[in-house]
C-alpha angles and dihedrals in degrees: 000000000000112000109156124078131177112202127190124185120191148144125239123244114267110274095013114156107244095203090051091046092050090050091051091048092050091048092050091051095045097044102036120004098047091051094061123108112268095011113158110164149338125215129183125198135178132200112184102307098340117096127195131196122195121192116189124204133181096242139012087243089059090049093051090049089051090052091050090049089051098052091096104055114229125211092272093051092047091053090049093047092050089074097047128093092227097200088061093055118113124176136192136182116210142163139186088273105044151333112275124211 
């Protein structure tokens, strides 16, 4: 049962190309996120100008390992981040049991 979710809410930089951003997000998921231990799924949502990514992992341990493996941004992450207004970015870790800080 999946019980660990990483959520990230953000806005894109002014003038960012949405098709290029979506391609970069898909590439990051395909080439990095989906290859992590315990990965289950990735969802992306948008509401007006606020975007949200949700990555689901089997365990909180798997999620923490993913975050450790992502500390050094790779080429796919750097391409993805180049579209994001970083000061607008807010992240949370949560599970079925509780919110993790």
